[in-house]
N, C-alpha and C positions, 0 to 999 in steps of 0.2 A: 502494499500500499504505500503510495507515494506521499512524503511529508508536503505540505503545502511550503512553496518558495518563503523564507523569511520568518518561518515561525520556530520559535526558541522553546524547548523544551523545557519544564521547569520540575522541581523535585520537592513534594509537599513535606510539611514539617513532621508530621506523624511518622514516616518511614525514619526519618533522622534520629528521631526521638528513640524509637525503639532498636535501632541499631547501635546506639550507644548505650542502651539500657543492657541489653544483649553483651554490650562490650567488657560489663562484669565478667563473663566467661572468660573472655579473652584477658581481663589484668588479673585473674586467678591462675591463668597459665605464666604470666610475665612475674607476678611477686614468688609463686612457688617455687618457680624453678630457679630464681636468684636469690632465695632466701638462705640456702646452704654457704653463700660466700660469705653473709654476716655471722650467721652461726659458727662456722668453723675458725671466723676472727674473734669468737669473743673466749678469754682466757677460761672463764668460767664454764663453758662447754667443755672444754679440753680436760679443766681439770674435775668436773662431774664424774666423767665418765672416765678417767684416769688413763686418757690416750694417749700421754705423754711416756707413762709406766709400764704400758702394757708392751709386751712383745710385739704384738700383732698390731699396734698402733697405727702406724701409718696405713697398713692395709685397711683397717676398719674407716679411716678417713676416705681413704679412695674409695671405698664401698659404697660411703654416703651419697655420692655422685654417681658411680656405675650404676647402684642399684635402682635410683631415680630414672636414669634412660631406660635401663631396661624394661622398667615398668611403662615408660612411653612406648616403646616398640609392642610389647604385648597389648596395654592397652588400648592404644590408636587401632591396631589390626582386629580388636574384638568389638570397635565402634561401629561399623557399617550394619552387625547382626541388631543391632538396637536400634540405629536410624533408618534400617529400610523397614524393620518389621512393625516397631511402636511411633516412629515419628522424629524427624528432625529436632523438634523440642525435646524429648527425651533423651535424645544424645547428649544435648547440652545440661538436661538436669543429672544424668546419671555420673556425669563428669564433675560438676558441680558437688554432688553428694559425697562422693570419692573424695576430692578435696578437703571438702569440709570437715570430715570425719578425720583423714588423716592429718590435717593442719592440728586438729583438738588433741590428737593422741600424741604427736611429736611434741607439742608442747607442753603434755604432762608426763613426759616419757619418763621411765626412773631406771631403763635397763638399755643397754646399748642395742640388744640384739631386737628388743621389741622396736626402738628407734630405727632400726636397718629394714625393718620388714616394714614399716608405716611410711618412710621415704619410697620404698618401692611402689606402695599404693598412691602416693601423693604423684608420682612420677606418671603412674596410669592415668590418674584423674587430670592432672594437667596436661598432658599431650593429647586425651581425648577432648577437652577443651580445646585444643589449639586447632583439633580438626573439625569439632562439631560445630563450632561458631560459623567458620567458613563455608561450610557446607548448607546451613542455613542461610547464610548472608548471600550466597550466590545466586540461591532459588528464588528471594524475595524482593531483591533490588533490579530496577529497570535498567533494559540495555545500553541505554545512552550514556550513563554515568557509573556503571557497571564497578570499573577500576578503582575511581574514587569513594564511593560506599564502601566497597568491600575494606579498602583501605582504613577506615574506622576500626577494623578489628587490630591492625596493627598500631595504632594510634594508643589503644587502649590497654594491648599488652604490653608497648613500651610505657606505658603510665605505671604500669604494676612493678616494671623493673625500677622507673623513678622513683616511686614511692620507698621500695626496699633500698636503692642506694641512701636515701635520707634517712630512713630510720636506722640502716647500719651506722650511718654519721652520726647522728644524735646517740643512738645506744653505747657510743665508743665514750662518750663522756657521762655516762651512767653507772653509777655502782650499784648492784641491785645484789649484791652477793652472790651466793654461787646459783642462782637463779635469774642472773641477768640475762641469759641468753633465751629463757621461755617467752618474754611477752613478743618477741619478732614474729617466731614461729604462730603464736597464736592468732596475731592480726590475718595469717592465712586464710583465717576463717571467715573473716568478714566479708569479702568479697563473693565468694560462692553462696553464703547466707543469703545477701542482698540480693543476688542471683535468683535463687531458689522461691523468696519471699514475692515476687514479680512475676516468674515464669508464666504462671497461669494464664496469666492476662494478655501474652506476646502471641500473636496469631501463627498457626502453624503455616510450612511453607505449603503455598497452594499447588506445586508441582506434586509435592507429596500427596496432598489429598485428592488430586488428579489419579494418582496411581491408586488410592485406594477407592475409586470410584466414588469420593464426596463431591460434587461437582458442583452444587449448589454454594458450600460452604468454600469452596475453592475460587469459586468467580467472586463471590461478597470481598473477600479477604484481597484478592489481586484489583477488585475496582478499589478498595481503599487505598492500598499500598502505593499503587500507580495512579491515583487520581490526579490529574493536571490541571490547574486553573484557568489556563490558556486552551482545554479541550473540555469544554463544558457535557459533550455527550459521550466524554471516555472511550473516544474509537480505539485510541491506541490500546489502553486495556482490553479492550474486547475483543481486536484482532489479536492481540496476544495471547488471551486466555483460548481462543479458536485453535491457534497454533500448538500451545501446550497439549490440548485435549486429543487434536488428532495425530501429535507424534508419540503421546504417550500409549495410543491404541498399536501405534508402529512398535514402538518400544517391548510393549507385553509380550509381542510375537519373537523377540530376540532372548539369547541366554543373558543372564545376568548372576551367572557363578562366579567364582575366583579362576576354577579351570576354563570357563570361556574367554575371559580376558587373556590368559597365555594362550589359549588355542588360536582365537581368531586373529590375522595379523594386524587389522587398525586398532583394534584394542590392545593388543601387545606393545604397538607402538605408543600408544598414548599413555601405558603404564610406564614404559622406559623413559618416556620424556619427563612424567611426573616426577619419577624418582630421581632421574636426571638433573633436573631443575633444582630442587632444594640439594641436593648433593653438590653442585656447582657452587650454588650461592652459601654453604655450609665451608665449603673451601676457600671461601673468602676470609675464613679465620675469624668471623664476627664473634663467637661464643666464646673464643680464647679470650679474644679482646675484655670481651665483657665479664667473665666469669675469674678470670686471672689478672682482672685490670689491677688489682692493688699489688700483686706480685710484679705485674710489669713497671709500676711506677717506683715500687722498690728497686728495682733492678736500675732504675732510673737514679736512683739516690734521693729519693724525696722522704719526707719525714713522715711518720706514721699518719699523721691527721690527713697531709696531703694525698696520703696513698688512698684514704676513704673519699677526699673531697673531689677530687679529679674524676674518679669513676661516676658519683653522683651527677657532678657538672656535667659530665659526658652524656649520659643519659637523657638528664635534663634540654640538653641541645638536641639530641636524638628525635624525644617529645615534640619539639617544635618543628624540626624538619619535616615528620611523620605527619604532623598535620597542614602543611605547606604543600606535601607529596600528593593530599587528597585533588589539588586541582590542576596536578601536571601529570597524573598518572594515562589519564583517558586522552591525551593529545599525541601520543607517540606509539608505534608501533611495539606490540608487548615484548616480543623476543629481543630486538635491538636496544629497546629500554632497559632490561633487566641485563643485557650483554655490556653496554655502558657501563650500568654500576658495577660488577663483576671487575671490567677491566680498570675502572676507574679506585677501585679498592686496591686492586691488585698493584699498583703505578705508586697509591700511598704507602704499600707496605715494601715496594722497592726503595723507597727514601726512608722508610722508618729504619729499615736492615741497615742501610748504609752508614745511617747515623748511631744506632746503636753499635756497629763495627769500629766505627771509627772513634765515637767519643764516650763509650761507656767502659770502666769506669774514667771519668776525670772532672775537673772542676770547672770546664765549660758551661756556664750557665746557659748561654746562649743555644747552644747545641743541645742542651737538654729538654729547654723550654721547645726548642724546635720540635724534638721526638715528641712531646706531648700535643702539639700542634698538629703533627701528622695524624694522630689518633681522632681528632677532631676532623678534620678534612677528609678522612676517610670515613666518619660517619655522614658525611653530607652525601658519598655516592650510595653506601649502603639505605640510609633511611629513606632517600630519593627514589631511589630506582627499585631497591629490592624486598624492602622489608614488607609493604603492603602488596606488593604486585604477585609477587608469588603465590599469595594466596587466592587473587582473583583466575591467575592463569591456570592453578590447579583445577577449580572449579568450572574452567570454560572448557578444559581438555576433554571430559566424559560427559555422555548424555544423563539424564536424571536419575535411568536405572541402575547407574555404574557409578552415578557422582561421591556418594559416600564411601566407597572402595577405592575409586582411585584417591580422591583427598587424602584417605587414611595412608595411601601408601606413600605418598608424598611428604607427610609429615611423619610416618615411621621411618622413613630415610633419614630424615633431619635426626631422630633420637639416635640411630644407629650410628649416624656420624658423628653424633655428639661422643659416643662411646670413644671412638676411636680417638678423636683429637682432645679429649677432656683428660682421658687417661695417660694419653702421651705427653702431654704441655708440661707437668711439674718436671718430669725427666729430663725430657727435651730441653727445657730452659736451663736447666740446672748444669746437664752435659756441654750442649752443643751452642747454647746462647742464642746470638741473633741467627746461626745459620736455621734454626726452624721455623723461621719466616720463609725461606726459599721453599719450604714444603706448599705453603699456601700461594706462594708468588707463582710456582710453576704450575699448579692446578688448577687457580684461576686463570690464569693465561690461557690454558688451552679450554678449559670449560668456558671462557666468556667468547673465543673465536667460535666453537663448535654452537654457541646460543646463536650468536650474531648470523652465521650462515647457513644453519639446518634445524633451527626450531621453527615450529610455523605462527604465523601472527593470529591472535582468536580476539581482537580488539573489536569492538563492534558487531558482534555477529549474536545475534539471539543464541542462547545457548541449544536449541532445537534445531539449528543450521549449522553447526560446529562441524557433524558427521562430513559434511562434504568436502573440507578441506582433508579430510584423512582418506578420501576415495569412495565413502558409504553414500553416494548419492542416492542410490535406492533407499537408504534408512531415512531420508528427509521426507517428511509428510508434504510439507508446504514451507513456500519461503514469503517472509511476510510482504515482500511487494507483489507477491500473489494474491493476496487477501483484500477484498473491496468490503467495504461497508454503506449501504444506503438505508438509512433510517434503522430499522429492526431485522433486516436481512442483511446475511454476511455471506458471500461467496468466494472463491479462488477458484484462480486458473490453473492449477498444477496439473 
């Protein structure tokens, strides 16, 4: 259906509000994933569990990160069963419940084994939220601003990271005795609790409702979500619903199992693209820079306060950049936008590695400040081009009946890659120093080039038409341009 010349589409305030509210799930991930840095930095935690005097104390500390990521892999791969069977909202609810329970038990732990078990559960809940929120968001936002609206997910998860950063700095100055480490962990419960309290009033994904033959409910929700003041007859939303309904009728005839994804070439390609996207982005080294920020600034010779202050400021800077990225992500081809970000991160790490190799340790204050500045410049590329874009891209790669599985694959790859990088980082920085940056530099250079030239662009396409760019033209029920609306009559020319 052709759009009238000069007509500018608008976003209604209701959809922005519910996206921000569901962002408490994104915030749950951000806070839960990063709070362990504050916890391990608290002498009271180390003393309470006698981690300095145990023969396996170092291994136990590493396990707090390793088990969290392992829980992320398993929890994320279990998510599609919930999201496809019970609804996208239930996927968010289960992840929030796991984060709430694990946060409460972690804050009240009296035994290190208990703490480790619930770190695993916290990982499952956090990474389930990381996947469940964009599954829902991709399916409720309008096509013309999909990347920007899904980027709210990244803004909220970075807000979680940022809150944790300042909480960590604040509790550095508070002496609560042997229990100083507990309140920051307990705060983890706040975000999923708020989300669970209001989730009942959040609408279900209209695409999932159509899959379950709840047509009237789906159309009412879609009309409300995509109502446009400049389109009083809601023709765009009506055309979209018509396309969704016809597309899901075809999708029901297609396989939806994990085995089908591996067997069908076009589905297999999408799965590799999803896993490749998140793997390449994680190879930019972002989580190592974030989780080991205090260690990196310690290696640069800064005081303990600055070791906490700089990461908190770095995350605050990232929060502002992510918010600004909402307005830029839909202006460029998806794959080139992400590739530019990956290559930009790579170039900043090249300069960072050179500075560290040449001036650390030294008393050259200007060089050390330049090394700090490179971390902030790195964040410009990551926040603008990668942080949120990857989640809209994951959602766009897959049809509705496979979207939960596809996004879960991509997010599981995040946690799987993190297991490798985070476990290796402490030993690598200790033994090879600046040379560890070369791993990220080489991997992201190759990944950025591959992404630029070989990944498809999905920007601006209705989710129901993505199959065509993978060669599955017979699986597309109707294209939006073929739909005409005349009063109460809808017809297509497919």
